[in-house]
Backbone as ProteinMPNN parsed JSONL, in Angstrom:
{"seq_chain_A": "MKAAKRYAKALFELATNDLDAVQKDMNLIYKTFEAGPELLKVLKDPTIGASKKLQIIKSVFDGKISDKTLQLIQLLGQKDRLDLLQDISRSFNELYKKHKGIREATVITAVELTDELKQKIFQKIKELTGSDQIKLTNIVDPSIIGGFILNIDDLRYDASISGKLAKLKSKLLA", "coords_chain_A": {"N_chain_A": [[-14.348, 2.995, 7.566], [-15.817, 1.629, 5.678], [-17.126, 3.604, 4.223], [-14.959, 4.802, 2.965], [-14.153, 2.737, 1.277], [-16.352, 2.63, -0.421], [-16.221, 5.154, -1.681], [-13.728, 4.814, -2.95], [-14.291, 2.709, -4.693], [-16.256, 3.888, -6.322], [-14.729, 5.968, -7.476], [-12.885, 4.398, -8.829], [-14.508, 3.165, -10.742], [-15.341, 5.413, -12.168], [-12.956, 6.265, -13.23], [-12.084, 4.68, -15.341], [-10.959, 5.194, -17.901], [-8.772, 6.714, -17.244], [-7.248, 5.259, -15.481], [-4.545, 4.543, -14.746], [-3.368, 7.054, -14.301], [-4.927, 8.077, -12.2], [-4.357, 6.157, -10.299], [-1.671, 6.708, -9.821], [-2.0, 9.183, -8.621], [-3.408, 8.416, -6.304], [-1.489, 6.87, -5.092], [0.453, 8.822, -4.567], [-1.008, 10.429, -2.779], [-1.431, 8.598, -0.675], [1.24, 8.067, 0.116], [1.969, 10.625, 0.912], [0.381, 11.048, 3.192], [1.425, 8.999, 4.778], [4.046, 9.87, 5.125], [3.673, 12.281, 6.442], [1.977, 12.319, 9.106], [0.71, 14.302, 10.526], [-0.875, 15.755, 8.839], [-3.237, 14.273, 8.536], [-4.19, 14.538, 11.116], [-4.881, 17.226, 11.133], [-6.975, 17.175, 9.28], [-8.829, 15.718, 10.685], [-9.455, 17.331, 12.763], [-11.96, 18.883, 14.521], [-12.25, 21.599, 14.964], [-11.362, 22.96, 12.821], [-12.606, 24.315, 9.901], [-14.503, 22.91, 7.116], [-14.028, 24.131, 4.627], [-11.528, 25.293, 4.994], [-9.972, 23.02, 5.421], [-10.2, 21.848, 2.899], [-8.903, 23.771, 1.393], [-6.319, 23.487, 2.411], [-5.657, 20.831, 1.63], [-5.833, 21.115, -1.157], [-3.713, 22.887, -1.572], [-1.567, 21.296, -0.859], [-1.565, 19.276, -2.827], [-1.641, 20.656, -5.206], [-1.45, 20.968, -8.664], [-0.288, 18.488, -8.901], [-1.935, 16.343, -9.194], [-4.484, 14.532, -11.047], [-7.447, 15.66, -12.864], [-9.718, 14.087, -12.263], [-9.14, 13.055, -9.728], [-8.921, 15.411, -8.342], [-11.565, 16.256, -8.504], [-12.753, 14.355, -6.832], [-11.587, 15.126, -4.407], [-12.685, 17.667, -4.139], [-15.411, 16.968, -3.809], [-15.261, 15.469, -1.416], [-14.407, 17.506, 0.249], [-16.637, 19.217, 0.226], [-18.444, 17.628, 1.565], [-17.283, 17.421, 3.997], [-15.495, 15.272, 4.454], [-12.827, 14.81, 4.131], [-11.031, 13.58, 5.785], [-11.135, 10.944, 5.169], [-9.496, 10.479, 3.074], [-6.913, 9.206, 3.061], [-7.586, 6.514, 3.643], [-9.245, 6.039, 1.469], [-7.412, 6.224, -0.625], [-5.783, 4.014, -0.04], [-7.651, 1.899, -0.32], [-8.367, 2.254, -3.006], [-5.918, 1.688, -4.262], [-5.698, -1.028, -3.646], [-7.871, -2.06, -5.109], [-6.974, -1.411, -7.663], [-4.611, -2.972, -7.901], [-5.715, -5.526, -7.765], [-7.348, -5.486, -10.044], [-5.406, -5.229, -12.058], [-4.025, -7.541, -11.65], [-1.818, -7.628, -10.024], [0.481, -8.892, -7.762], [1.685, -8.745, -4.467], [4.77, -9.27, -2.939], [6.936, -9.956, -0.259], [10.21, -10.394, 0.701], [12.154, -11.341, 3.336], [15.391, -11.081, 4.383], [18.639, -11.882, 5.787], [20.755, -10.546, 4.732], [21.326, -8.212, 2.028], [19.71, -9.001, -1.033], [21.153, -10.453, -3.968], [21.054, -9.53, -7.459], [20.741, -11.776, -9.062], [19.721, -13.683, -7.266], [17.345, -12.409, -6.57], [15.986, -12.638, -9.003], [15.65, -15.424, -9.133], [13.975, -15.852, -6.926], [11.831, -14.302, -7.714], [10.996, -15.769, -9.98], [10.202, -18.148, -8.711], [8.062, -17.231, -7.157], [6.385, -16.476, -9.201], [5.78, -18.996, -10.258], [4.413, -20.089, -8.063], [2.197, -18.365, -7.728], [1.145, -17.955, -10.234], [1.073, -15.561, -11.495], [2.212, -12.884, -13.542], [2.607, -10.318, -12.876], [4.261, -9.05, -10.441], [5.144, -7.466, -7.49], [8.007, -7.164, -5.923], [9.512, -6.895, -2.814], [12.395, -6.395, -0.913], [13.404, -6.871, 2.344], [15.828, -6.197, 4.678], [16.861, -7.918, 7.467], [18.881, -8.552, 9.922], [18.433, -10.094, 12.207], [17.211, -12.495, 11.592], [19.142, -14.24, 11.091], [19.891, -16.149, 8.99], [18.85, -17.616, 5.83], [15.446, -17.134, 4.744], [12.358, -15.249, 4.854], [9.306, -15.428, 3.372], [6.653, -13.525, 2.257], [3.596, -13.588, 0.698], [0.894, -11.95, -0.309], [-1.466, -13.072, 1.858], [-0.088, -15.261, 2.692], [2.603, -16.941, 4.385], [5.906, -17.993, 4.406], [8.308, -19.397, 6.25], [11.593, -19.783, 6.196], [13.759, -19.242, 7.692], [16.746, -19.161, 9.703], [16.444, -18.317, 12.346], [13.73, -18.792, 12.666], [13.643, -21.58, 12.426], [15.164, -22.262, 14.648], [13.474, -21.314, 16.671], [11.292, -23.051, 16.349], [12.518, -25.469, 16.981], [13.2, -24.954, 19.64], [10.633, -24.742, 20.8], [9.747, -27.354, 20.455], [11.536, -28.734, 22.085], [10.892, -27.696, 24.59], [8.328, -28.528, 24.916]], "CA_chain_A": [[-13.619, 2.366, 6.475], [-16.774, 1.256, 4.641], [-17.342, 4.784, 3.377], [-13.753, 4.966, 2.151], [-14.191, 1.714, 0.224], [-17.381, 3.032, -1.389], [-15.647, 6.253, -2.474], [-12.667, 4.25, -3.786], [-14.94, 1.928, -5.754], [-16.887, 4.855, -7.236], [-13.646, 6.604, -8.224], [-12.333, 3.368, -9.723], [-15.448, 3.002, -11.85], [-15.326, 6.644, -12.966], [-11.625, 6.509, -13.795], [-11.675, 3.571, -16.212], [-10.101, 5.675, -18.992], [-7.587, 7.35, -16.656], [-6.944, 4.432, -14.315], [-3.142, 4.633, -14.332], [-3.114, 8.406, -13.776], [-5.575, 8.188, -10.891], [-3.611, 5.3, -9.377], [-0.474, 7.472, -9.43], [-2.483, 10.183, -7.665], [-3.74, 7.739, -5.043], [-0.205, 6.487, -4.516], [1.027, 10.062, -4.041], [-1.797, 10.805, -1.6], [-1.133, 7.651, 0.405], [2.614, 8.305, 0.582], [1.988, 11.92, 1.596], [-0.163, 10.825, 4.536], [2.363, 8.161, 5.516], [5.223, 10.681, 5.457], [3.299, 13.364, 7.348], [0.721, 11.982, 9.79], [0.066, 15.5, 11.082], [-1.89, 16.185, 7.871], [-4.481, 13.585, 8.897], [-4.661, 15.154, 12.373], [-5.531, 18.484, 10.742], [-8.231, 16.847, 8.619], [-9.757, 15.173, 11.682], [-9.678, 18.361, 13.777], [-13.294, 19.468, 14.356], [-12.226, 23.062, 15.1], [-11.001, 23.522, 11.518], [-13.747, 24.23, 8.988], [-14.362, 22.086, 5.917], [-13.434, 24.912, 3.528], [-10.104, 25.459, 5.316], [-9.36, 21.713, 5.171], [-10.133, 21.706, 1.449], [-7.846, 24.693, 0.952], [-5.04, 22.877, 2.805], [-5.413, 19.674, 0.752], [-5.561, 21.615, -2.51], [-2.367, 23.472, -1.608], [-0.595, 20.199, -0.775], [-1.539, 18.503, -4.064], [-1.847, 21.557, -6.335], [-0.659, 20.696, -9.852], [0.341, 17.169, -8.825], [-2.931, 15.284, -9.365], [-5.36, 14.642, -12.22], [-8.753, 16.295, -12.657], [-10.645, 13.141, -11.61], [-8.786, 13.005, -8.306], [-9.275, 16.727, -7.821], [-13.025, 16.245, -8.34], [-13.018, 13.59, -5.606], [-11.193, 15.968, -3.272], [-13.727, 18.709, -4.04], [-16.598, 16.328, -3.242], [-14.971, 15.159, -0.015], [-14.359, 18.787, 0.954], [-18.015, 19.698, 0.378], [-19.134, 16.769, 2.533], [-16.427, 17.389, 5.182], [-15.039, 13.884, 4.597], [-11.438, 14.748, 3.685], [-10.284, 12.685, 6.667], [-11.187, 9.602, 4.579], [-8.639, 10.459, 1.886], [-5.864, 8.182, 3.165], [-8.23, 5.204, 3.509], [-9.713, 5.933, 0.082], [-6.245, 5.945, -1.474], [-5.39, 2.629, 0.24], [-8.659, 1.027, -0.935], [-8.244, 2.382, -4.46], [-4.724, 0.959, -4.671], [-6.021, -2.457, -3.566], [-8.711, -2.351, -6.278], [-6.113, -1.309, -8.846], [-3.744, -4.155, -7.945], [-6.568, -6.673, -8.078], [-7.751, -5.33, -11.439], [-4.236, -5.451, -12.915], [-3.43, -8.836, -11.343], [-0.513, -7.401, -9.376], [0.626, -9.558, -6.469], [2.787, -8.191, -3.682], [5.556, -10.243, -2.197], [8.033, -9.396, 0.522], [11.163, -11.398, 1.147], [12.998, -10.826, 4.414], [16.655, -11.805, 4.41], [19.629, -11.348, 6.726], [21.61, -9.66, 3.939], [20.719, -7.736, 0.782], [19.682, -9.998, -2.108], [21.812, -10.136, -5.236], [20.104, -9.489, -8.573], [20.521, -13.164, -9.498], [18.839, -14.315, -6.287], [16.033, -11.773, -6.725], [15.36, -13.235, -10.181], [15.239, -16.79, -8.773], [12.81, -15.729, -6.038], [10.758, -13.79, -8.568], [10.525, -16.907, -10.78], [9.503, -19.082, -7.812], [6.781, -16.6, -6.815], [5.599, -16.58, -10.428], [5.295, -20.375, -10.3], [3.457, -20.297, -6.968], [0.988, -17.554, -7.852], [0.637, -17.942, -11.599], [0.965, -14.162, -11.912], [3.409, -12.244, -14.088], [2.673, -8.982, -12.277], [4.664, -9.219, -9.045], [5.935, -6.389, -6.913], [8.852, -7.819, -4.932], [10.221, -5.997, -1.908], [13.373, -7.075, -0.064], [13.668, -6.219, 3.628], [16.999, -6.79, 5.328], [16.703, -8.037, 8.914], [19.943, -9.46, 10.373], [18.005, -10.936, 13.326], [16.764, -13.824, 11.162], [20.424, -14.949, 11.045], [20.134, -16.667, 7.643], [17.632, -18.091, 5.189], [14.543, -16.065, 4.323], [10.934, -15.316, 5.16], [8.6, -14.96, 2.192], [5.239, -13.187, 2.441], [2.865, -13.313, -0.534], [-0.473, -11.653, 0.123], [-1.7, -13.523, 3.231], [0.703, -16.461, 2.941], [3.926, -16.703, 4.95], [6.777, -19.161, 4.407], [9.473, -19.049, 7.07], [12.74, -20.678, 6.027], [14.878, -18.547, 8.326], [17.433, -19.895, 10.765], [15.815, -17.959, 13.622], [12.443, -19.496, 12.697], [13.929, -23.001, 12.692], [15.593, -22.349, 16.051], [12.284, -21.125, 17.502], [10.525, -24.304, 16.276], [13.277, -26.457, 17.74], [13.053, -24.601, 21.05], [9.28, -25.083, 21.247], [9.673, -28.819, 20.543], [12.309, -29.163, 23.257], [10.206, -27.27, 25.802], [6.986, -29.123, 24.962]], "C_chain_A": [[-14.574, 1.959, 5.344], [-17.015, 2.414, 3.68], [-16.151, 4.99, 2.451], [-13.742, 3.961, 1.002], [-15.22, 2.071, -0.843], [-16.868, 4.166, -2.281], [-14.583, 5.721, -3.433], [-13.262, 3.484, -4.962], [-15.588, 2.854, -6.788], [-15.827, 5.545, -8.094], [-13.055, 5.635, -9.237], [-13.213, 3.198, -10.956], [-15.473, 4.236, -12.755], [-14.016, 6.842, -13.733], [-11.175, 5.437, -14.78], [-10.752, 4.005, -17.349], [-8.795, 6.277, -18.49], [-7.067, 6.565, -15.453], [-5.505, 4.575, -13.823], [-2.808, 5.99, -13.729], [-3.711, 8.557, -12.379], [-4.849, 7.317, -9.867], [-2.337, 5.997, -8.912], [-0.849, 8.547, -8.403], [-2.726, 9.555, -6.289], [-2.477, 7.289, -4.326], [0.467, 7.692, -3.865], [0.309, 10.48, -2.758], [-1.469, 9.894, -0.43], [0.256, 7.899, 0.988], [2.731, 9.632, 1.338], [1.465, 11.778, 3.022], [0.774, 9.978, 5.388], [3.571, 8.976, 5.987], [4.913, 11.774, 6.471], [1.978, 13.112, 8.037], [0.003, 13.192, 10.396], [-0.999, 16.052, 10.131], [-3.243, 15.548, 8.195], [-5.054, 14.162, 10.197], [-5.401, 16.46, 12.08], [-6.904, 18.197, 10.143], [-9.279, 16.293, 9.582], [-10.123, 16.199, 12.76], [-11.038, 19.035, 13.562], [-13.323, 20.995, 14.461], [-11.843, 23.755, 13.793], [-12.164, 23.271, 10.563], [-13.442, 23.425, 7.734], [-13.693, 22.852, 4.773], [-11.936, 25.122, 3.749], [-9.354, 24.148, 5.051], [-9.184, 21.492, 3.666], [-9.015, 22.576, 0.877], [-6.464, 24.095, 1.252], [-4.692, 21.723, 1.861], [-5.091, 20.124, -0.67], [-4.151, 22.193, -2.603], [-1.29, 22.384, -1.564], [-0.439, 19.504, -2.131], [-1.716, 19.34, -5.328], [-0.892, 21.238, -7.49], [-0.025, 19.318, -9.895], [-0.63, 16.036, -9.114], [-3.845, 15.575, -10.56], [-6.7, 15.285, -11.849], [-9.736, 15.384, -11.934], [-10.39, 13.094, -10.104], [-9.131, 14.331, -7.639], [-10.787, 16.835, -7.597], [-13.424, 15.475, -7.083], [-12.713, 14.441, -4.381], [-12.22, 17.083, -3.053], [-14.978, 18.145, -3.353], [-16.404, 16.023, -1.759], [-14.935, 16.43, 0.825], [-15.751, 19.329, 1.217], [-18.76, 18.914, 1.454], [-18.376, 16.662, 3.862], [-15.976, 15.953, 5.499], [-13.583, 13.726, 4.15], [-10.575, 13.837, 4.563], [-10.288, 11.235, 6.157], [-10.165, 9.416, 3.456], [-7.551, 9.384, 1.935], [-6.459, 6.784, 2.991], [-8.757, 4.979, 2.097], [-8.547, 5.568, -0.828], [-5.776, 4.503, -1.281], [-6.349, 1.655, -0.456], [-8.579, 1.063, -2.458], [-7.045, 1.577, -4.963], [-4.939, -0.55, -4.623], [-6.877, -2.879, -4.767], [-7.873, -2.364, -7.557], [-5.244, -2.559, -8.993], [-4.543, -5.396, -8.332], [-6.964, -6.651, -9.557], [-6.606, -5.669, -12.402], [-3.572, -6.808, -12.67], [-2.059, -8.722, -10.706], [-0.516, -8.07, -8.004], [1.823, -8.927, -5.758], [3.464, -9.292, -2.901], [6.679, -9.512, -1.476], [8.929, -10.55, 0.937], [12.083, -10.724, 2.167], [14.24, -11.708, 4.481], [17.612, -11.148, 5.405], [20.573, -10.364, 6.034], [20.858, -9.257, 2.671], [20.804, -8.819, -0.289], [20.475, -9.524, -3.321], [20.739, -10.128, -6.326], [19.749, -10.899, -9.048], [19.544, -13.878, -8.558], [17.433, -13.723, -6.343], [15.279, -12.391, -7.893], [14.861, -14.647, -9.874], [13.993, -16.762, -7.891], [11.601, -15.255, -6.83], [10.145, -14.926, -9.389], [9.724, -17.886, -9.927], [8.13, -18.521, -7.434], [5.845, -16.674, -8.014], [4.981, -17.976, -10.549], [4.2, -20.604, -9.258], [2.131, -19.579, -7.189], [0.356, -17.612, -9.233], [0.492, -16.535, -12.159], [2.293, -13.648, -12.439], [3.649, -10.886, -13.449], [2.985, -9.122, -10.788], [5.514, -8.039, -8.619], [6.713, -7.008, -5.746], [9.617, -6.783, -4.123], [11.153, -6.829, -1.045], [13.597, -6.24, 1.191], [14.838, -6.952, 4.273], [16.802, -6.735, 6.84], [17.738, -9.042, 9.425], [19.518, -10.405, 11.498], [17.498, -12.31, 12.885], [17.951, -14.762, 10.93], [20.775, -15.433, 9.636], [18.83, -17.195, 7.071], [16.768, -16.91, 4.772], [13.141, -16.311, 4.861], [10.232, -14.689, 3.964], [7.132, -14.731, 2.527], [4.643, -12.858, 1.079], [1.405, -13.155, -0.134], [-0.634, -12.087, 1.577], [-0.895, -14.768, 3.605], [2.08, -16.088, 3.483], [4.692, -18.014, 4.966], [8.064, -18.762, 5.115], [10.549, -20.117, 6.913], [13.981, -20.017, 6.626], [15.497, -19.423, 9.409], [16.777, -19.581, 12.112], [14.455, -18.652, 13.766], [12.625, -20.966, 13.022], [14.376, -23.199, 14.136], [14.403, -22.205, 16.999], [11.425, -22.389, 17.509], [11.205, -25.397, 17.097], [13.134, -26.21, 19.238], [11.67, -24.996, 21.571], [9.097, -26.585, 21.348], [10.395, -29.336, 21.795], [11.586, -28.816, 24.567], [8.827, -27.902, 25.956], [6.961, -30.437, 25.681]], "O_chain_A": [[-14.179, 1.947, 4.178], [-17.098, 2.218, 2.468], [-16.325, 5.317, 1.277], [-13.364, 4.3, -0.119], [-14.992, 1.844, -2.031], [-17.061, 4.138, -3.497], [-14.536, 6.126, -4.595], [-12.788, 3.6, -6.092], [-15.476, 2.62, -7.991], [-16.005, 5.691, -9.303], [-12.762, 6.014, -10.371], [-12.714, 3.099, -12.077], [-15.61, 4.112, -13.972], [-13.988, 7.512, -14.766], [-9.976, 5.305, -15.025], [-9.85, 3.256, -17.724], [-7.817, 6.342, -19.234], [-6.511, 7.144, -14.52], [-5.27, 4.712, -12.623], [-2.055, 6.073, -12.759], [-3.07, 9.103, -11.481], [-4.737, 7.692, -8.7], [-1.962, 5.892, -7.744], [-0.115, 8.79, -7.445], [-2.309, 10.086, -5.26], [-2.405, 7.323, -3.098], [0.985, 7.599, -2.753], [0.95, 10.842, -1.77], [-1.252, 10.368, 0.686], [0.428, 7.935, 2.207], [3.502, 9.744, 2.291], [2.047, 12.33, 3.955], [0.902, 10.212, 6.59], [4.055, 8.796, 7.105], [5.773, 12.156, 7.265], [0.951, 13.635, 7.604], [-1.176, 13.11, 10.738], [-1.923, 16.739, 10.568], [-4.276, 16.215, 8.132], [-6.272, 14.259, 10.35], [-6.42, 16.759, 12.702], [-7.879, 18.883, 10.452], [-10.478, 16.389, 9.322], [-11.009, 15.951, 13.578], [-11.249, 19.687, 12.539], [-14.315, 21.62, 14.085], [-11.977, 24.972, 13.662], [-12.643, 22.144, 10.437], [-12.286, 23.275, 7.338], [-12.886, 22.287, 4.036], [-11.163, 25.127, 2.791], [-8.241, 24.158, 4.524], [-8.145, 21.008, 3.22], [-8.279, 22.154, -0.015], [-5.551, 24.194, 0.433], [-3.573, 21.645, 1.354], [-4.189, 19.583, -1.31], [-3.471, 22.004, -3.611], [-0.226, 22.536, -2.165], [0.675, 19.18, -2.541], [-1.919, 18.789, -6.41], [0.326, 21.237, -7.313], [0.706, 19.007, -10.836], [-0.211, 14.888, -9.264], [-3.957, 16.713, -11.015], [-7.032, 15.43, -10.673], [-10.503, 15.845, -11.089], [-11.329, 13.093, -9.308], [-9.583, 14.357, -6.495], [-11.233, 17.433, -6.619], [-14.324, 15.892, -6.354], [-13.492, 14.471, -3.429], [-12.575, 17.397, -1.917], [-15.53, 18.759, -2.44], [-17.287, 16.292, -0.945], [-15.378, 16.435, 1.974], [-16.025, 19.844, 2.301], [-19.602, 19.463, 2.165], [-18.775, 15.905, 4.747], [-16.063, 15.489, 6.636], [-13.156, 12.618, 3.825], [-9.515, 13.379, 4.136], [-9.534, 10.399, 6.655], [-9.994, 8.307, 2.95], [-7.304, 8.718, 0.93], [-5.899, 5.959, 2.269], [-8.721, 3.859, 1.588], [-8.676, 4.706, -1.698], [-5.41, 3.839, -2.25], [-5.913, 0.703, -1.103], [-8.706, 0.032, -3.119], [-7.142, 0.87, -5.967], [-4.419, -1.275, -5.471], [-6.637, -3.926, -5.368], [-8.049, -3.225, -8.419], [-5.152, -3.134, -10.077], [-4.09, -6.213, -9.133], [-6.918, -7.678, -10.234], [-6.817, -6.313, -13.429], [-2.656, -7.187, -13.4], [-1.232, -9.624, -10.836], [-1.41, -7.837, -7.19], [2.839, -8.619, -6.379], [2.813, -10.134, -2.282], [7.286, -8.582, -2.008], [8.458, -11.559, 1.461], [12.698, -9.692, 1.898], [14.144, -12.928, 4.619], [17.414, -10.003, 5.81], [21.121, -9.464, 6.67], [19.872, -9.891, 2.294], [21.836, -9.474, -0.441], [20.466, -8.34, -3.656], [19.647, -10.661, -6.132], [18.6, -11.178, -9.391], [18.649, -14.592, -9.01], [16.446, -14.44, -6.183], [14.077, -12.643, -7.797], [13.772, -15.026, -10.304], [13.069, -17.552, -8.085], [10.488, -15.745, -6.64], [8.923, -15.036, -9.486], [8.692, -18.396, -10.363], [7.146, -19.26, -7.397], [4.647, -16.909, -7.857], [3.809, -18.118, -10.898], [3.185, -21.239, -9.544], [1.068, -20.116, -6.878], [-0.837, -17.348, -9.385], [-0.149, -16.343, -13.192], [3.353, -13.924, -11.878], [4.764, -10.366, -13.48], [2.079, -9.291, -9.971], [6.474, -7.663, -9.292], [6.134, -7.333, -4.71], [10.282, -5.907, -4.677], [10.746, -7.856, -0.502], [13.934, -5.059, 1.115], [14.829, -8.177, 4.393], [16.605, -5.667, 7.42], [17.504, -10.25, 9.37], [20.178, -11.419, 11.723], [17.367, -13.207, 13.718], [17.771, -15.937, 10.611], [21.867, -15.142, 9.147], [17.813, -17.217, 7.763], [17.275, -15.826, 4.482], [12.789, -17.419, 5.266], [10.526, -13.555, 3.586], [6.45, -15.63, 3.019], [5.121, -11.961, 0.385], [0.764, -14.102, 0.321], [0.012, -11.513, 2.454], [-1.016, -15.269, 4.723], [2.655, -15.068, 3.104], [4.202, -19.024, 5.472], [8.81, -17.903, 4.643], [10.422, -21.222, 7.44], [15.097, -20.201, 6.141], [14.844, -20.312, 9.957], [16.578, -20.481, 12.928], [14.076, -19.052, 14.866], [11.858, -21.538, 13.797], [14.01, -24.186, 14.775], [14.332, -22.895, 18.016], [10.887, -22.764, 18.551], [10.548, -26.151, 17.815], [12.966, -27.152, 20.013], [11.557, -25.532, 22.673], [8.375, -27.059, 22.225], [9.923, -30.252, 22.468], [11.667, -29.568, 25.538], [8.224, -27.815, 27.026], [5.904, -31.056, 25.8]]}, "name": "protein", "num_of_chains": 1, "seq": "MKAAKRYAKALFELATNDLDAVQKDMNLIYKTFEAGPELLKVLKDPTIGASKKLQIIKSVFDGKISDKTLQLIQLLGQKDRLDLLQDISRSFNELYKKHKGIREATVITAVELTDELKQKIFQKIKELTGSDQIKLTNIVDPSIIGGFILNIDDLRYDASISGKLAKLKSKLLA"}
């Protein structure tokens, strides 16, 4: 993972003029690996040569990525390090979010949030973090019964009914 972070940092520094385009590429690469984990298995297979792996990756992303990202792929192919591509894309995206001040928040609710409620939660997160750049994701999980669970970066606030019941149960059993 350290090598992936170094490659991501180097790419980030080289892509200062094309940062948004390269970030879109890294997002595409990450989503491609998430959707098809067999691609990573191919890249980690020692019986497949580096040139064949490079050919496979180029065919997957042909015409879909910028020149800077293609140069990275070429370099990784030459060094037989294409198996780092998913980790590089993850690390690059983290650097990008940090650079742009984008905070990620996930709210878990028992039912889908209305637009009005999303706006209220968005405003509250803005107050808590001081950031205008917030990517809010709503996950519906009926098992929490009611209320919500809010995750912002490494912070977690559990105001769900199931969470309150679990706390009550632990107090009663203690």
